[in-house]
N, C-alpha and C positions, 0 to 999 in steps of 0.2 A: 713797189710791193702791192699786191692785189688786195683790195679791201672788199668786204661785204657791205653793200650800201642798199638801204631801202629808200625809194622815192615815193612819197605820198603826195599825189597831185591829181585832181579830178579833171584837169583840162588835158585831153588825150595828146594834143599837139605839143603842149609844154612838157608833158611827162616824156614823150618820145625824144624830144630834143635833149632833155637832161640825160636820159638813158643812153643816147648815142655818144654824147660827150664823155660820160663816165666809163662806158665800155671802151672807148677809144683809149682811155688811159689805163686800161687793163683791169678794171673793177668788175666784180660780179654784182649785178643790179636786179633788185626785185621792185616791180612797180605795183602800187595799190592806188585805188581811186577814192578812198574815203577814210575818215578818222579811226572808226572802229577796226577796219582792216589794217590800218598802220599799227595800232596797239597789239593786234594779234600777231602780226609778223614780227614786231620787236620782241615780244615775249617768246616767240618760237625760235627765231634765228639769232637773237643777241648780236646785232649787226655792229659793225665798226662806225657807222655814221647814218643818221636819219636825215634826209632832205625833206623838209616838211612844209607843204603849203598851208597857209592859215585858213583860207575860206574853202572848207570842204563839207560834203554832206555827212550825215549821221553823227559826226563829232568834228568840231573845227580844230585847227592845229594848236590853238591855245589850250584847249581841253586835253588834247593828246599829251602836251608837254607837262601840264599839271598832274595828270595821272602817272606818267612815267616817273617824274620826280618824287611824287608821293610813294611810289613803289621802290624808291631808292635805285632806280636804273640809271646808270651814269653814261649812257650812250650819247655821244656828241649830236647835237641837234642844230642844223642849219635851217632857219625859217625863211620861206619865200612868201612875200606878201605884197598885195596891191594897195594895202593901207600905208600911207606915206607920212602920217602925222607922228610927231615924236612920241606922243603918249602911247600910241599903239605899238610902236616899235620897242619902247622901253618896257611895256607890259610883258612882251614876249621874253625879254632878257630877265625880267624880275621873276618870271615863272620858272626859268631855268634853261632857256634856250641859250646856246653858245654863240651864235652869230645870226644875222639876218641879212636879207637883200630885198630890196623893193623892186617890183615889176614896173616897167620892163627892165631887164638886167642883161648884161653882156655874158654869154656863155663862157667866155675866157676868164672874166672876173670870177664867175661862179666856180670854175675849176680851181682857180688860185685860192679861193676861200676854202674849198674842200681839201686841198693839199695841206693848208695850214692847220685845219682841224684834225686831220689824220695824223700829221707829224706830232702835234702836241698830244694827242690821245695816246700814240705809241710811246712817246717819250715818258709819259706818266706811267704807263703799264710796265715799261722796262726798268722803272726806278732809276732813270738816268740822273735825276737831280740829286745833288750831293746831300741834301737835307731829307731825302725820302725815306731814310732808315731810322729816323728818330723823331719823337714828338718835339714840337717847338713850343716854348712856354714864354708867356709875358704875364707875370703875376698869376692870377687865377685863370687866365685864358690859356687853353691848350689846344694847339692845332696839330693834328697827326696826318701828315701827307700820306703815310703809308696805308692807313685805314680809311682816309679821306673823312676824318671825324673832327668835330670842334666841340669843346665844352667850356663852360665858364663856372668855376667853383663846384665842379662835378656835375653840372647840369648840361645835358646834351643839347646842342644847338644845331638845327637843320639849316644848311646853306645851300644856295644854288651853286652850279659849278663856277659861275663868274664870281660870286661872292667868295667862294672858297679860294680861288686863285689870288684874289686880292689879298685876303687875309693871310694866306700861307706866305706870300711874298713879303708882306710887312712884318710877319712874325719871325722872319729869318733875321731881321735887324731891328729889334725894338729901339725906339727913340730916333731912328733915322727918318728924315723927312723924304717922303716919296712924292715926286711930282705927278701930276695927273698923266702927263705924257708917259712916264715910267710905268704907271699902273695900266694905262692903255695897252702898252706893250705886253704886259702880262696876260691881258685879256684876248688881244687880237693880233699880236705880232705888230709889225710896222705897217699898219693899215691906215691909210690917210682918209678913209671914208668914214670912220667911226668918230662920234662926237665925244668931247670931254664930258658932256652931259651924262653919258653912260656911266662914267666912273662915280659922278656925283650921286646918281641913283643907287648904285651898289653900296656906296658908303652910307647913304641914308638908311637903307634897308638893314645893312649890318648893325648900325647903331640900335635899331629896334630890337635886334636879337641879342646883342652882347653888352648893351649899356643899361644900368638900372633906371636912368633917366635920360632917354634918347635926346631930349631937347637940351639937356645939359651934359654933353658927353665928357666923360672922365678918362676914357680908355682909347677911343679913336678919335684923335684931335685934328682940327683944322689948323694949319699953319698959313695964315692969310697971305695971299699973293704967291705962295710957293706950292702947297699941296697938302698932304695928310701925313700923320704919323701914328704909330701904335705905341702906347706907353703903359706902364704899370701904375694905376692910381694909388696903389698903397705906398708908392715911394714919394707921395706928396706932389706929384706933377700938377701944375696949374690947369684949370679947366679952360675949354674953348668951345666955341659954337661951330 
């Protein structure tokens, strides 16, 4: 199925390479060369996917993601970056990017990542998940997949797309222990290139948003040596770090 894809890349050769591969798979592609142009095109076209370079003039990719998520735009974002340190990569995910690739990258792997993000986006838009027609509750925590909303005790909580997918998965089965591998599959499918550290960062950030005392979590618990679970603290569950 054809998708509307925006490629934001100031390196003309890289942009042309990505454009050719995307068009070969049948997608309609718009190429821009700076961050402000990327923001304008996303607002105008409402694309199915944004392929976004981090290092760009006028506004870098991290600023673009920050603005888009602040505007509550849920376009999937695949970031391309020459920065290879874990902190830089995790910052992009923390801001709301859906996936990342470091340069140099394989164009074939890039297309595989694109297909994964588009499939997941379309599945969500079609409401194919069996839980998408009702809010999920775990005590005072409410996760609404249909509206893509989270609240705790009536207080709205802003989550990045990755944080939301983790929380929605865990809210379908409160008290079930989810391994980090299982949560990685919720985030990126069966992608061997993504680190378990990604899950840990999302969990840490979620605790800051849904726990009264993030350093002493009562709702989003660690099960040491196994993974994480979501529980209702009002039922008297023991705390964990």
